[in-house]
N, C-alpha and C positions, 0 to 999 in steps of 0.2 A: 786273500791269497792269490787272487786272479791278476794282481798288478805286479808285473815283473820288476826287477831291480832297475833303478833309474838309468844307470849307465849301460845297461844291456837292452838293445832294441827288441830282442825276442829271445825267450828261453823256452825250449820245447817242454811239453807236458811231461815227458819222461823224467827230466831232471827234477821237476816239482814233485812228481810221485816218489822218486828215489829219495829226495830230501825229506819228505814227510815220513816215509817209512824209516829212514835212518834216525831221524829225531825221535820218533816214537819208540825205537828200540834203544836209544841212548839218552833217555831222560836223566839218568844219573849224572852224566857229563854236563847236561844243561843246568841242572840244579847246582852242581859243584862249581860251575863258572858263575852262575847268576845269584846264588844265595847271599853273598856279601853285599850285593847291591839292591836286593829286594826291599829292604826297609825304606829305601830312598826312591823307589820307583812306584809310580801309580799304575801298576800292572797286576793283573790277576794271572792265574795259571794258563788261561787261554791266550792272553797276550804274550806271555812268555813262550808258549809253544809256537805261536806265529812268528815271533822274532827269531826263535831258534831255527825254524824252517827257512826263513829268509837268509839267515847266516849260513845254513847248510847249503843252500843253493849257491851262494857266493863262494863258499869253500869248495864245492864240487867244480864250479867253473874255474877257480884258481888251480885246483889240483889237476884238472884236465889240461889247462894251458901250460902248466909247468911239467906235465907228464910225470907226476909223482903222487899216485893215489895213496901211497903209504903215509903221506903227510896230511891226509884229509882231516884227521882229528885235531892236529896242531893248528891247521888253518882255521878250522871251525872254532876252536877255543879262542883264538885271537879275535876273530870277527865278532863272535858273540859277546866277548868281554867289552869290545868297543861299543857295540850296540847297547849293552847294559849301562855302560858309563854315560852314554848320551841320554838314555832314559832316566838315569839317576841324577842328571845335572839340574833337574828342577828342584823346587822347594819341597821338603818333606811335609806332607799333610799331617795335621794334628787331628785325630779323630776324637770327638767328644760325643758321648751319648746325649741325645736331645734332652734327657731329664736333667742333666747337670749344667746345661747352658743357663746363664742368668737371664731372667726376664726383667727388663727395665720398665715395661709398660703394662699396667694392668688394664683389664677391660673396663673397670669402673673408675678409672682415674679421673679425678675432677680438677685437681690442681697440678700444674706442671712441676716436673722435678726441679728442685732447687739446685742452683749452681754451687759448687764448692767454693769456699772462700779461698783467696790466694794464700792465706796463712796456712790453711789445712793442706793445700797442695804442696807448699814449700816444706812443711813438716814431713809429709809422706816422702817427698823426694830426698830429704836429708837421710832417710834410712837406706835409700838405694845407693847414692854416692857415685863418684867417679864418672866414667864414660856413660854409664846408664843414665845418670842424672843429667848429664850434658845433652844427650839425645832426647830424653823426655822433655826437658825444658824447651829445646828447640821445637819439638813437635807441638807443644802447648802454645807457643808464641806464633804459630802460623795462622794466617787469617782464614785458611780453608783446610779441609782434611788433606793429608799428604799420603802418598802411597809408599810402600816399602822401597820401591825403586827410587823414588825421589830422596828418601832418607839415605839410601845406600850411596847415591851419587853425591849428596851434600857432604857426607862424612867419609867418602872415599873408601867404602867397605863393600863387601858383597851383600846381595839381597838376602842370602841365606843367613849371614851373620846378623843382619838387622832383625830378621824374624826370630832367630834364636835369642838375641838380646831382649827383644820385646816380650817374648814368652817368659823368659827367666825373670824379667822385671815385674811382669804381672803376677807371676807366682809368688815372688818375694813380697810384693805389696799386699796381696790377698792373705798371705800367711801372717803378716804383721798386723793386719786389720782386725 
């Protein structure tokens, strides 16, 4: 909280104190604006509070410049919504409990895992079909591991779409197995 807004060279401590007090007493507005974006943000309650305080500081500065303190809440809602959209622009994390993650290597493993035969892979991909099959086939034919960004660029889709597609494909293949 000690770093002022980038485009403001200096914001006095009174504005920060007012913003923190205002946000503390208006958390219902904060949650009303931020709740639709929370599932897509990697933020906890403290992060949300800090973003809200920074949005409140910006709103106070704008309300002061425009000489319209009655519009403080409107300015705040727009600024906070913009901040939430920016924080939600990342990829949604999928949380797996550690117990459910598959372990591919055992401590007493003596022989390496066998590679799947191309026929088995082709049979599994037939169950997927369509665009999913095309993307999976392309990934399997790469000489090195590829990132979701590389896949997104190759197929001209968003990285979020690639993650969603891969997640659904893996779920579909594991249910069929």
